[in-house]
C-alpha atoms as an extended CHARMM CRD file, in Angstrom:
* protein
*
       282  EXT
         1         1  MET       CA              0.0000000000        0.0000000000        0.0000000000  PROA      1               0.0000000000
         2         2  SER       CA              2.8760000000        2.3840000000        0.6250000000  PROA      2               0.0000000000
         3         3  ARG       CA              3.5930000000        2.3410000000       -3.1190000000  PROA      3               0.0000000000
         4         4  LEU       CA              0.3140000000        4.1450000000       -3.6810000000  PROA      4               0.0000000000
         5         5  CYS       CA              1.2610000000        7.1700000000       -1.6090000000  PROA      5               0.0000000000
         6         6  GLY       CA              1.3960000000       10.1470000000       -3.9690000000  PROA      6               0.0000000000
         7         7  VAL       CA              0.7830000000        8.0420000000       -7.1170000000  PROA      7               0.0000000000
         8         8  HSD       CA             -2.6780000000        7.5070000000       -8.5320000000  PROA      8               0.0000000000
         9         9  PRO       CA             -3.3650000000        3.9200000000       -9.6740000000  PROA      9               0.0000000000
        10        10  LEU       CA             -4.7450000000        5.0100000000      -13.0620000000  PROA      10              0.0000000000
        11        11  GLN       CA             -1.7830000000        7.1860000000      -13.8710000000  PROA      11              0.0000000000
        12        12  PRO       CA              1.1310000000        6.0790000000      -16.0770000000  PROA      12              0.0000000000
        13        13  ALA       CA              4.2780000000        6.0300000000      -13.9790000000  PROA      13              0.0000000000
        14        14  LEU       CA              6.1790000000        8.5170000000      -16.1540000000  PROA      14              0.0000000000
        15        15  LEU       CA              3.4850000000       11.2120000000      -15.9510000000  PROA      15              0.0000000000
        16        16  ARG       CA              3.3600000000       13.7120000000      -13.1560000000  PROA      16              0.0000000000
        17        17  ALA       CA              2.3920000000       15.7880000000      -14.6380000000  PROA      17              0.0000000000
        18        18  PRO       CA            -21.3150000000       38.9780000000       -8.2090000000  PROA      18              0.0000000000
        19        19  ALA       CA            -22.6890000000       41.6880000000      -10.1810000000  PROA      19              0.0000000000
        20        20  GLY       CA            -24.2650000000       40.3060000000      -13.2930000000  PROA      20              0.0000000000
        21        21  GLY       CA            -24.0160000000       36.7670000000      -11.9620000000  PROA      21              0.0000000000
        22        22  ILE       CA            -26.4410000000       34.4990000000      -10.2040000000  PROA      22              0.0000000000
        23        23  THR       CA            -26.7440000000       34.7940000000       -6.4420000000  PROA      23              0.0000000000
        24        24  TYR       CA            -27.0070000000       31.3480000000       -4.9210000000  PROA      24              0.0000000000
        25        25  PRO       CA            -28.1740000000       30.4910000000       -1.4080000000  PROA      25              0.0000000000
        26        26  SER       CA            -26.0180000000       28.9460000000        1.2960000000  PROA      26              0.0000000000
        27        27  LEU       CA            -23.4230000000       26.3750000000        0.3080000000  PROA      27              0.0000000000
        28        28  ARG       CA            -24.9150000000       23.5010000000        2.2520000000  PROA      28              0.0000000000
        29        29  GLU       CA            -27.8440000000       22.4670000000        4.3490000000  PROA      29              0.0000000000
        30        30  GLU       CA            -25.7780000000       20.9960000000        7.1770000000  PROA      30              0.0000000000
        31        31  PRO       CA            -22.4610000000       21.9090000000        8.8110000000  PROA      31              0.0000000000
        32        32  VAL       CA            -19.1700000000       20.3820000000        7.7760000000  PROA      32              0.0000000000
        33        33  ASN       CA            -18.1970000000       18.0480000000       10.5990000000  PROA      33              0.0000000000
        34        34  ILE       CA            -15.9410000000       15.3100000000        9.2110000000  PROA      34              0.0000000000
        35        35  VAL       CA            -13.1710000000       17.2340000000        7.4400000000  PROA      35              0.0000000000
        36        36  ARG       CA            -10.1050000000       17.2810000000        9.6690000000  PROA      36              0.0000000000
        37        37  ASP       CA             -7.4630000000       19.9890000000        9.7050000000  PROA      37              0.0000000000
        38        38  ASP       CA             -4.7730000000       17.4080000000        8.9450000000  PROA      38              0.0000000000
        39        39  ASP       CA             -6.5870000000       16.5420000000        5.6850000000  PROA      39              0.0000000000
        40        40  LEU       CA             -5.0700000000       19.7270000000        4.2210000000  PROA      40              0.0000000000
        41        41  VAL       CA             -2.7050000000       18.8580000000        1.3570000000  PROA      41              0.0000000000
        42        42  VAL       CA             -0.4380000000       20.9460000000       -0.8680000000  PROA      42              0.0000000000
        43        43  LEU       CA             -0.6700000000       20.2930000000       -4.6010000000  PROA      43              0.0000000000
        44        44  GLY       CA              1.6030000000       21.1170000000       -7.5300000000  PROA      44              0.0000000000
        45        45  ASP       CA              4.3090000000       23.6690000000       -8.1480000000  PROA      45              0.0000000000
        46        46  GLU       CA              2.0160000000       26.5120000000       -7.1670000000  PROA      46              0.0000000000
        47        47  GLU       CA              1.4260000000       24.8000000000       -3.8080000000  PROA      47              0.0000000000
        48        48  LEU       CA             -2.3480000000       24.8920000000       -3.9770000000  PROA      48              0.0000000000
        49        49  GLN       CA             -3.8370000000       24.0900000000       -0.5870000000  PROA      49              0.0000000000
        50        50  LEU       CA             -6.8760000000       21.8500000000       -0.5040000000  PROA      50              0.0000000000
        51        51  TYR       CA             -8.6750000000       19.5450000000        1.8950000000  PROA      51              0.0000000000
        52        52  ALA       CA             -8.6680000000       16.0140000000        0.4880000000  PROA      52              0.0000000000
        53        53  PRO       CA             -9.5780000000       12.5840000000        1.8700000000  PROA      53              0.0000000000
        54        54  VAL       CA             -6.9730000000       10.8530000000       -0.3460000000  PROA      54              0.0000000000
        55        55  GLU       CA             -3.8520000000       12.7760000000       -1.3230000000  PROA      55              0.0000000000
        56        56  HSD       CA             -2.8020000000       10.7100000000       -4.3460000000  PROA      56              0.0000000000
        57        57  GLU       CA             -6.2160000000       11.1680000000       -5.9380000000  PROA      57              0.0000000000
        58        58  ALA       CA             -6.1730000000       14.9190000000       -5.2830000000  PROA      58              0.0000000000
        59        59  ASN       CA             -2.7620000000       15.0880000000       -6.9740000000  PROA      59              0.0000000000
        60        60  PHE       CA             -4.1320000000       13.1920000000       -9.9740000000  PROA      60              0.0000000000
        61        61  GLN       CA             -7.0830000000       15.5730000000      -10.3080000000  PROA      61              0.0000000000
        62        62  TYR       CA             -4.8030000000       18.5870000000       -9.8570000000  PROA      62              0.0000000000
        63        63  GLN       CA             -2.6480000000       17.4290000000      -12.7700000000  PROA      63              0.0000000000
        64        64  GLU       CA             -5.7110000000       16.8550000000      -14.9620000000  PROA      64              0.0000000000
        65        65  ILE       CA             -7.3460000000       20.1860000000      -14.1930000000  PROA      65              0.0000000000
        66        66  PHE       CA             -4.5380000000       22.6410000000      -13.4170000000  PROA      66              0.0000000000
        67        67  GLU       CA             -1.5630000000       21.2850000000      -15.3580000000  PROA      67              0.0000000000
        68        68  HSD       CA             -3.2100000000       19.6960000000      -18.3970000000  PROA      68              0.0000000000
        69        69  GLU       CA             -6.1970000000       22.0900000000      -18.2670000000  PROA      69              0.0000000000
        70        70  CYS       CA             -8.5340000000       19.3670000000      -19.5030000000  PROA      70              0.0000000000
        71        71  TYR       CA            -11.6480000000       21.4340000000      -18.9110000000  PROA      71              0.0000000000
        72        72  ASP       CA            -10.3140000000       24.8270000000      -20.0320000000  PROA      72              0.0000000000
        73        73  GLN       CA            -10.9020000000       24.4000000000      -23.7600000000  PROA      73              0.0000000000
        74        74  PHE       CA            -13.5630000000       26.9970000000      -24.4540000000  PROA      74              0.0000000000
        75        75  SER       CA            -13.6070000000       30.7820000000      -24.5890000000  PROA      75              0.0000000000
        76        76  LEU       CA            -16.1280000000       31.9690000000      -22.0020000000  PROA      76              0.0000000000
        77        77  SER       CA            -17.4440000000       35.3700000000      -20.9830000000  PROA      77              0.0000000000
        78        78  GLU       CA            -16.0860000000       37.1770000000      -17.9340000000  PROA      78              0.0000000000
        79        79  ARG       CA            -19.0960000000       36.1500000000      -15.8470000000  PROA      79              0.0000000000
        80        80  PRO       CA            -20.0770000000       32.7270000000      -17.1200000000  PROA      80              0.0000000000
        81        81  THR       CA            -22.6610000000       30.4100000000      -15.6690000000  PROA      81              0.0000000000
        82        82  ILE       CA            -21.0950000000       26.9840000000      -15.1110000000  PROA      82              0.0000000000
        83        83  VAL       CA            -22.8680000000       23.7590000000      -14.1650000000  PROA      83              0.0000000000
        84        84  ASP       CA            -20.5680000000       21.1330000000      -12.6320000000  PROA      84              0.0000000000
        85        85  VAL       CA            -22.1630000000       17.6890000000      -12.4490000000  PROA      85              0.0000000000
        86        86  GLY       CA            -19.8410000000       15.5170000000      -10.3910000000  PROA      86              0.0000000000
        87        87  ALA       CA            -17.9260000000       18.2070000000       -8.5180000000  PROA      87              0.0000000000
        88        88  ASN       CA            -15.9910000000       15.8500000000       -6.2310000000  PROA      88              0.0000000000
        89        89  ILE       CA            -13.8610000000       17.7650000000       -3.6780000000  PROA      89              0.0000000000
        90        90  GLY       CA            -13.8730000000       20.9650000000       -5.7240000000  PROA      90              0.0000000000
        91        91  LEU       CA            -10.6790000000       21.1540000000       -7.7610000000  PROA      91              0.0000000000
        92        92  PHE       CA            -12.5580000000       22.1950000000      -10.8870000000  PROA      92              0.0000000000
        93        93  THR       CA            -14.5900000000       24.6890000000       -8.8700000000  PROA      93              0.0000000000
        94        94  VAL       CA            -11.3940000000       26.3080000000       -7.5670000000  PROA      94              0.0000000000
        95        95  PHE       CA             -9.8670000000       26.2690000000      -11.0520000000  PROA      95              0.0000000000
        96        96  ALA       CA            -12.9620000000       27.7980000000      -12.6560000000  PROA      96              0.0000000000
        97        97  LYS       CA            -13.1470000000       30.6260000000      -10.1260000000  PROA      97              0.0000000000
        98        98  ARG       CA             -9.4840000000       31.4080000000      -10.7750000000  PROA      98              0.0000000000
        99        99  GLN       CA            -10.0330000000       31.4730000000      -14.5310000000  PROA      99              0.0000000000
       100       100  TRP       CA            -13.3340000000       33.3440000000      -14.3370000000  PROA      100             0.0000000000
       101       101  PRO       CA            -13.6140000000       35.1180000000      -10.9500000000  PROA      101             0.0000000000
       102       102  GLY       CA            -17.0760000000       36.3990000000      -11.8530000000  PROA      102             0.0000000000
       103       103  ALA       CA            -18.4410000000       32.9420000000      -12.6220000000  PROA      103             0.0000000000
       104       104  SER       CA            -21.6150000000       31.5780000000      -11.0520000000  PROA      104             0.0000000000
       105       105  ILE       CA            -21.2390000000       27.8450000000      -10.4200000000  PROA      105             0.0000000000
       106       106  LEU       CA            -23.8650000000       25.2240000000       -9.6590000000  PROA      106             0.0000000000
       107       107  ALA       CA            -22.0040000000       22.1560000000       -8.3340000000  PROA      107             0.0000000000
       108       108  PHE       CA            -23.5370000000       18.7120000000       -7.7550000000  PROA      108             0.0000000000
       109       109  GLU       CA            -21.9520000000       16.0920000000       -5.5000000000  PROA      109             0.0000000000
       110       110  PRO       CA            -24.0730000000       13.2430000000       -4.0880000000  PROA      110             0.0000000000
       111       111  VAL       CA            -21.5860000000       11.4980000000       -1.7630000000  PROA      111             0.0000000000
       112       112  PRO       CA            -22.0300000000       13.1700000000        1.6550000000  PROA      112             0.0000000000
       113       113  ARG       CA            -18.3980000000       12.8860000000        2.7490000000  PROA      113             0.0000000000
       114       114  THR       CA            -17.0880000000       14.1590000000       -0.5770000000  PROA      114             0.0000000000
       115       115  ALA       CA            -19.5750000000       17.0380000000       -0.5480000000  PROA      115             0.0000000000
       116       116  ASP       CA            -18.2690000000       18.0450000000        2.8810000000  PROA      116             0.0000000000
       117       117  TYR       CA            -14.7630000000       18.3420000000        1.4320000000  PROA      117             0.0000000000
       118       118  LEU       CA            -16.1600000000       20.3330000000       -1.4820000000  PROA      118             0.0000000000
       119       119  CYS       CA            -17.8320000000       22.8070000000        0.8680000000  PROA      119             0.0000000000
       120       120  ARG       CA            -14.7420000000       23.0600000000        3.0710000000  PROA      120             0.0000000000
       121       121  ASN       CA            -12.5760000000       23.8590000000        0.0400000000  PROA      121             0.0000000000
       122       122  ILE       CA            -14.9890000000       26.5230000000       -1.1450000000  PROA      122             0.0000000000
       123       123  GLU       CA            -14.7050000000       28.1150000000        2.2940000000  PROA      123             0.0000000000
       124       124  LEU       CA            -10.9200000000       27.6840000000        2.3740000000  PROA      124             0.0000000000
       125       125  HSD       CA            -10.5310000000       29.6450000000       -0.8560000000  PROA      125             0.0000000000
       126       126  GLY       CA            -13.2050000000       32.2140000000       -0.0140000000  PROA      126             0.0000000000
       127       127  LEU       CA            -15.2090000000       31.4680000000       -3.1440000000  PROA      127             0.0000000000
       128       128  THR       CA            -18.5030000000       33.2420000000       -3.7340000000  PROA      128             0.0000000000
       129       129  GLY       CA            -21.1950000000       32.6250000000       -6.3270000000  PROA      129             0.0000000000
       130       130  VAL       CA            -21.0660000000       28.8570000000       -5.8100000000  PROA      130             0.0000000000
       131       131  ARG       CA            -23.9950000000       26.6610000000       -4.8290000000  PROA      131             0.0000000000
       132       132  VAL       CA            -23.4610000000       23.0470000000       -3.7870000000  PROA      132             0.0000000000
       133       133  VAL       CA            -26.2970000000       20.5550000000       -4.2980000000  PROA      133             0.0000000000
       134       134  ARG       CA            -25.9140000000       17.2260000000       -2.4900000000  PROA      134             0.0000000000
       135       135  GLU       CA            -27.7330000000       15.1310000000       -5.0630000000  PROA      135             0.0000000000
       136       136  ALA       CA            -26.9640000000       12.8850000000       -8.0070000000  PROA      136             0.0000000000
       137       137  ILE       CA            -28.2750000000       13.8830000000      -11.4090000000  PROA      137             0.0000000000
       138       138  GLY       CA            -30.0840000000       11.3770000000      -13.6000000000  PROA      138             0.0000000000
       139       139  GLU       CA            -32.9740000000       10.6170000000      -15.9010000000  PROA      139             0.0000000000
       140       140  ARG       CA            -35.5590000000        9.9740000000      -13.1660000000  PROA      140             0.0000000000
       141       141  VAL       CA            -36.3740000000       11.3530000000       -9.7320000000  PROA      141             0.0000000000
       142       142  GLU       CA            -35.5900000000        8.5200000000       -7.3480000000  PROA      142             0.0000000000
       143       143  ASP       CA            -33.3760000000        7.2650000000       -4.5680000000  PROA      143             0.0000000000
       144       144  THR       CA            -30.7100000000        4.9150000000       -5.8750000000  PROA      144             0.0000000000
       145       145  SER       CA            -27.8890000000        2.7240000000       -4.6410000000  PROA      145             0.0000000000
       146       146  PHE       CA            -24.4380000000        4.2180000000       -5.0170000000  PROA      146             0.0000000000
       147       147  VAL       CA            -21.0100000000        2.6670000000       -4.4870000000  PROA      147             0.0000000000
       148       148  HSD       CA            -18.4680000000        4.8490000000       -2.7150000000  PROA      148             0.0000000000
       149       149  TYR       CA            -14.7890000000        3.9010000000       -2.7090000000  PROA      149             0.0000000000
       150       150  PRO       CA            -13.2110000000        5.6050000000        0.3470000000  PROA      150             0.0000000000
       151       151  ASN       CA             -9.6830000000        5.0260000000       -0.9970000000  PROA      151             0.0000000000
       152       152  MET       CA            -10.6260000000        6.1420000000       -4.5210000000  PROA      152             0.0000000000
       153       153  PRO       CA            -13.5820000000        8.4850000000       -3.9420000000  PROA      153             0.0000000000
       154       154  GLY       CA            -13.4070000000       10.0350000000       -7.3950000000  PROA      154             0.0000000000
       155       155  ASN       CA            -14.3640000000        6.6410000000       -8.8270000000  PROA      155             0.0000000000
       156       156  SER       CA            -17.5760000000        6.3500000000       -6.8050000000  PROA      156             0.0000000000
       157       157  THR       CA            -20.4150000000        5.3530000000       -9.1000000000  PROA      157             0.0000000000
       158       158  ARG       CA            -23.9110000000        4.0130000000       -9.7140000000  PROA      158             0.0000000000
       159       159  TYR       CA            -22.3430000000        1.4030000000      -11.9840000000  PROA      159             0.0000000000
       160       160  PRO       CA            -19.6270000000       -0.5310000000      -10.1250000000  PROA      160             0.0000000000
       161       161  GLU       CA            -19.5790000000       -3.2110000000      -12.8390000000  PROA      161             0.0000000000
       162       162  ASP       CA            -17.9670000000       -0.6190000000      -15.1290000000  PROA      162             0.0000000000
       163       163  LYS       CA            -14.9390000000       -0.5670000000      -12.8250000000  PROA      163             0.0000000000
       164       164  GLU       CA            -13.9590000000       -4.1490000000      -13.6770000000  PROA      164             0.0000000000
       165       165  LEU       CA            -11.8520000000       -3.1290000000      -16.6910000000  PROA      165             0.0000000000
       166       166  GLN       CA            -10.1200000000       -0.3970000000      -14.7100000000  PROA      166             0.0000000000
       167       167  VAL       CA             -9.3460000000       -2.6940000000      -11.7890000000  PROA      167             0.0000000000
       168       168  ASN       CA             -7.9840000000       -5.3870000000      -14.1000000000  PROA      168             0.0000000000
       169       169  VAL       CA             -5.7250000000       -2.9520000000      -15.9410000000  PROA      169             0.0000000000
       170       170  VAL       CA             -4.2960000000       -1.5450000000      -12.7130000000  PROA      170             0.0000000000
       171       171  ARG       CA             -3.7740000000       -5.0530000000      -11.3450000000  PROA      171             0.0000000000
       172       172  GLN       CA             -1.8970000000       -6.1000000000      -14.4970000000  PROA      172             0.0000000000
       173       173  ARG       CA              0.3010000000       -3.0320000000      -14.5490000000  PROA      173             0.0000000000
       174       174  HSD       CA              1.0070000000       -3.0610000000      -10.8040000000  PROA      174             0.0000000000
       175       175  PRO       CA              0.9080000000       -6.6630000000       -9.5480000000  PROA      175             0.0000000000
       176       176  ASP       CA              2.5600000000       -5.6160000000       -6.2790000000  PROA      176             0.0000000000
       177       177  TRP       CA             -0.2210000000       -3.1700000000       -5.3690000000  PROA      177             0.0000000000
       178       178  ASP       CA             -3.1570000000       -4.1170000000       -3.1690000000  PROA      178             0.0000000000
       179       179  VAL       CA             -5.7090000000       -3.0780000000       -5.7680000000  PROA      179             0.0000000000
       180       180  THR       CA             -8.5700000000       -4.8520000000       -4.0060000000  PROA      180             0.0000000000
       181       181  ALA       CA             -8.0930000000       -2.6390000000       -0.9570000000  PROA      181             0.0000000000
       182       182  GLN       CA             -8.0450000000        0.4680000000       -3.1340000000  PROA      182             0.0000000000
       183       183  TYR       CA            -11.4850000000       -0.4030000000       -4.5010000000  PROA      183             0.0000000000
       184       184  GLU       CA            -13.0250000000       -1.6010000000       -1.2440000000  PROA      184             0.0000000000
       185       185  PRO       CA            -16.6260000000       -0.3510000000       -1.5100000000  PROA      185             0.0000000000
       186       186  GLU       CA            -19.1170000000        1.2920000000        0.7940000000  PROA      186             0.0000000000
       187       187  TYR       CA            -22.7840000000        1.2250000000       -0.1900000000  PROA      187             0.0000000000
       188       188  LEU       CA            -24.9430000000        4.3260000000        0.0110000000  PROA      188             0.0000000000
       189       189  THR       CA            -28.3960000000        5.4410000000       -1.0060000000  PROA      189             0.0000000000
       190       190  VAL       CA            -28.4380000000        8.8680000000       -2.6330000000  PROA      190             0.0000000000
       191       191  PRO       CA            -31.2080000000       11.0890000000       -4.0210000000  PROA      191             0.0000000000
       192       192  VAL       CA            -31.3570000000       11.5170000000       -7.7970000000  PROA      192             0.0000000000
       193       193  ARG       CA            -32.9950000000       14.4960000000       -9.4900000000  PROA      193             0.0000000000
       194       194  ARG       CA            -33.3810000000       15.5670000000      -13.1050000000  PROA      194             0.0000000000
       195       195  LEU       CA            -31.1650000000       18.4400000000      -14.1720000000  PROA      195             0.0000000000
       196       196  GLU       CA            -34.1080000000       20.2530000000      -15.7410000000  PROA      196             0.0000000000
       197       197  SER       CA            -35.4000000000       21.3490000000      -12.3310000000  PROA      197             0.0000000000
       198       198  TYR       CA            -32.1470000000       23.2280000000      -11.6890000000  PROA      198             0.0000000000
       199       199  LEU       CA            -31.7480000000       24.6780000000      -15.1790000000  PROA      199             0.0000000000
       200       200  SER       CA            -35.2320000000       26.1830000000      -15.2510000000  PROA      200             0.0000000000
       201       201  GLY       CA            -34.0330000000       29.3970000000      -13.5960000000  PROA      201             0.0000000000
       202       202  LEU       CA            -30.9220000000       29.8140000000      -15.7690000000  PROA      202             0.0000000000
       203       203  ALA       CA            -31.1450000000       31.9130000000      -18.9200000000  PROA      203             0.0000000000
       204       204  ASN       CA            -27.8740000000       30.5500000000      -20.2960000000  PROA      204             0.0000000000
       205       205  ILE       CA            -25.2700000000       27.9290000000      -19.3950000000  PROA      205             0.0000000000
       206       206  ASP       CA            -21.8570000000       28.8700000000      -20.7330000000  PROA      206             0.0000000000
       207       207  LEU       CA            -20.2370000000       25.5870000000      -19.7350000000  PROA      207             0.0000000000
       208       208  MET       CA            -21.5170000000       22.2800000000      -18.4190000000  PROA      208             0.0000000000
       209       209  LYS       CA            -18.8570000000       19.9310000000      -17.0580000000  PROA      209             0.0000000000
       210       210  ILE       CA            -19.8860000000       16.3110000000      -16.4450000000  PROA      210             0.0000000000
       211       211  ASP       CA            -17.8020000000       13.7180000000      -14.6130000000  PROA      211             0.0000000000
       212       212  VAL       CA            -20.1970000000       11.0740000000      -13.3380000000  PROA      212             0.0000000000
       213       213  GLU       CA            -18.4740000000        7.7020000000      -13.7720000000  PROA      213             0.0000000000
       214       214  GLY       CA            -20.7870000000        6.0510000000      -16.2770000000  PROA      214             0.0000000000
       215       215  ALA       CA            -24.0140000000        8.0310000000      -15.7750000000  PROA      215             0.0000000000
       216       216  GLU       CA            -23.4430000000       10.5630000000      -18.5670000000  PROA      216             0.0000000000
       217       217  LEU       CA            -26.4440000000        9.5440000000      -20.6700000000  PROA      217             0.0000000000
       218       218  GLU       CA            -28.7470000000        9.7000000000      -17.6540000000  PROA      218             0.0000000000
       219       219  VAL       CA            -27.5750000000       13.2470000000      -16.9350000000  PROA      219             0.0000000000
       220       220  LEU       CA            -28.2080000000       14.3440000000      -20.5150000000  PROA      220             0.0000000000
       221       221  ARG       CA            -31.6310000000       12.6940000000      -20.6240000000  PROA      221             0.0000000000
       222       222  GLY       CA            -32.6090000000       14.7010000000      -17.5630000000  PROA      222             0.0000000000
       223       223  ILE       CA            -32.4020000000       17.9620000000      -19.5250000000  PROA      223             0.0000000000
       224       224  ALA       CA            -35.7480000000       19.1820000000      -20.8840000000  PROA      224             0.0000000000
       225       225  ASP       CA            -36.1510000000       19.6210000000      -24.6450000000  PROA      225             0.0000000000
       226       226  ASN       CA            -36.6560000000       23.3720000000      -24.3200000000  PROA      226             0.0000000000
       227       227  GLN       CA            -33.4690000000       23.8230000000      -22.2590000000  PROA      227             0.0000000000
       228       228  TRP       CA            -30.8740000000       22.5390000000      -24.7040000000  PROA      228             0.0000000000
       229       229  ASP       CA            -30.5960000000       25.8050000000      -26.6400000000  PROA      229             0.0000000000
       230       230  ARG       CA            -29.4110000000       27.5170000000      -23.4430000000  PROA      230             0.0000000000
       231       231  ILE       CA            -26.2660000000       25.3710000000      -23.2500000000  PROA      231             0.0000000000
       232       232  ASP       CA            -23.2560000000       26.6910000000      -25.1910000000  PROA      232             0.0000000000
       233       233  ASN       CA            -20.4600000000       24.2650000000      -24.3030000000  PROA      233             0.0000000000
       234       234  MET       CA            -20.1130000000       20.8720000000      -22.6540000000  PROA      234             0.0000000000
       235       235  VAL       CA            -17.1060000000       18.8490000000      -21.5490000000  PROA      235             0.0000000000
       236       236  MET       CA            -17.3330000000       15.4070000000      -20.0270000000  PROA      236             0.0000000000
       237       237  GLU       CA            -15.2070000000       12.4280000000      -19.1460000000  PROA      237             0.0000000000
       238       238  VAL       CA            -16.4850000000        9.2480000000      -20.7940000000  PROA      238             0.0000000000
       239       239  GLN       CA            -15.2910000000        5.6710000000      -20.4600000000  PROA      239             0.0000000000
       240       240  ASP       CA            -16.1990000000        4.1770000000      -23.8170000000  PROA      240             0.0000000000
       241       241  LEU       CA            -17.8880000000        0.9670000000      -22.7110000000  PROA      241             0.0000000000
       242       242  HSD       CA            -20.9730000000       -0.6010000000      -24.3440000000  PROA      242             0.0000000000
       243       243  GLY       CA            -20.9250000000        1.8970000000      -27.2440000000  PROA      243             0.0000000000
       244       244  ARG       CA            -21.4080000000        4.7550000000      -24.7950000000  PROA      244             0.0000000000
       245       245  MET       CA            -19.3140000000        7.3670000000      -26.6320000000  PROA      245             0.0000000000
       246       246  ALA       CA            -21.1620000000        6.9050000000      -29.9260000000  PROA      246             0.0000000000
       247       247  GLU       CA            -24.5450000000        7.1480000000      -28.2150000000  PROA      247             0.0000000000
       248       248  ILE       CA            -23.5830000000       10.3130000000      -26.3380000000  PROA      248             0.0000000000
       249       249  SER       CA            -22.0670000000       11.9080000000      -29.4460000000  PROA      249             0.0000000000
       250       250  GLU       CA            -25.1680000000       11.2030000000      -31.5260000000  PROA      250             0.0000000000
       251       251  LEU       CA            -27.4200000000       12.6610000000      -28.8490000000  PROA      251             0.0000000000
       252       252  LEU       CA            -25.3400000000       15.8470000000      -28.6860000000  PROA      252             0.0000000000
       253       253  LYS       CA            -25.1100000000       16.2150000000      -32.4610000000  PROA      253             0.0000000000
       254       254  ALA       CA            -28.8850000000       15.8930000000      -32.6740000000  PROA      254             0.0000000000
       255       255  ARG       CA            -29.0810000000       18.7780000000      -30.2020000000  PROA      255             0.0000000000
       256       256  GLY       CA            -26.9200000000       21.0200000000      -32.3880000000  PROA      256             0.0000000000
       257       257  PHE       CA            -23.4450000000       20.4270000000      -30.9540000000  PROA      257             0.0000000000
       258       258  ARG       CA            -20.1830000000       19.7920000000      -32.7420000000  PROA      258             0.0000000000
       259       259  CYS       CA            -18.2460000000       17.0800000000      -30.8900000000  PROA      259             0.0000000000
       260       260  GLU       CA            -14.5330000000       16.4310000000      -30.4910000000  PROA      260             0.0000000000
       261       261  ILE       CA            -13.0610000000       13.4260000000      -28.6880000000  PROA      261             0.0000000000
       262       262  GLN       CA             -9.6560000000       13.5140000000      -27.0030000000  PROA      262             0.0000000000
       263       263  PRO       CA             -7.8100000000       10.7870000000      -25.0850000000  PROA      263             0.0000000000
       264       264  SER       CA             -7.6070000000       11.4060000000      -21.3630000000  PROA      264             0.0000000000
       265       265  PRO       CA             -3.9770000000       12.4940000000      -20.8530000000  PROA      265             0.0000000000
       266       266  LEU       CA             -3.3560000000       10.7560000000      -17.5290000000  PROA      266             0.0000000000
       267       267  VAL       CA             -5.3010000000        7.5020000000      -17.7370000000  PROA      267             0.0000000000
       268       268  TYR       CA             -3.8920000000        4.2530000000      -19.1020000000  PROA      268             0.0000000000
       269       269  PRO       CA             -5.2100000000        4.0350000000      -22.6910000000  PROA      269             0.0000000000
       270       270  GLU       CA             -6.5610000000        0.5070000000      -22.3040000000  PROA      270             0.0000000000
       271       271  ILE       CA             -9.0680000000        1.8340000000      -19.7390000000  PROA      271             0.0000000000
       272       272  LEU       CA            -10.7720000000        3.5860000000      -22.7060000000  PROA      272             0.0000000000
       273       273  THR       CA            -11.3350000000        6.9360000000      -20.9930000000  PROA      273             0.0000000000
       274       274  TYR       CA            -11.7570000000       10.0420000000      -23.1220000000  PROA      274             0.0000000000
       275       275  LEU       CA            -12.7450000000       13.6790000000      -22.9480000000  PROA      275             0.0000000000
       276       276  LEU       CA            -15.7210000000       14.6600000000      -25.0550000000  PROA      276             0.0000000000
       277       277  LEU       CA            -15.8940000000       18.3480000000      -25.9710000000  PROA      277             0.0000000000
       278       278  ALA       CA            -19.1680000000       19.6640000000      -27.3610000000  PROA      278             0.0000000000
       279       279  GLN       CA            -19.6940000000       23.1660000000      -28.7190000000  PROA      279             0.0000000000
       280       280  ARG       CA            -22.9410000000       24.5490000000      -30.0370000000  PROA      280             0.0000000000
       281       281  GLY       CA            -23.0530000000       25.2830000000      -33.7360000000  PROA      281             0.0000000000
       282       282  ALA       CA            -20.3230000000       25.0230000000      -36.3500000000  PROA      282             0.0000000000
């Protein structure tokens, strides 16, 4: 297990690699009470401070978002409205507010413990114009089972069967790692809501970022027909299992988006994880 300290299991060994906005209500409905002071980590050359339950995963996300700028591929206005579905502990939220200080951000994170870290990081960096919603987003309003991986919380998912390929690849590449322990699950029940209920009050969405570990189609199907024209740009992480990428791309093209697919820069290629960029028009 010590080999995993500071190195993310999915990462190839050689890579280290207000005014005018929307005013959102309070960040959370309950106080943060499980984030410890010694969970504060320092990330990257710029020494970004962040509260994180697992340091190696926070480093991995930092490299994706801050160093490789995976999600910064669109030209946005000075005060964009951003919807972040799958906000995790808030690295993209921090990045977005640095890039666009006037941004209004609606961030969804259904895992209670992870959402607590998200809220604590928003407070740590003094971010305003951010609303955190502690719900999953899907096609139907329901309560659903959800698998949380405490040692790999960013991989938590409604579809644990999709993790089999990932686990097998990591096990093959790192036979000396205790991969089973890394993916030891906890089982939760989380509320699911359709995105349309949250978009109804937004005149325009400059950027929608989706990172939901296999539930991308459900998120998209929860957007009402009359809301699609409000969305200018989308970026999402997609593991291309079961023809998922083709189905998502066709849905977006039918809604008037031009799609571009890029390999995820930090994930082993045989895990089949990509970034899908979608821009309206053209």
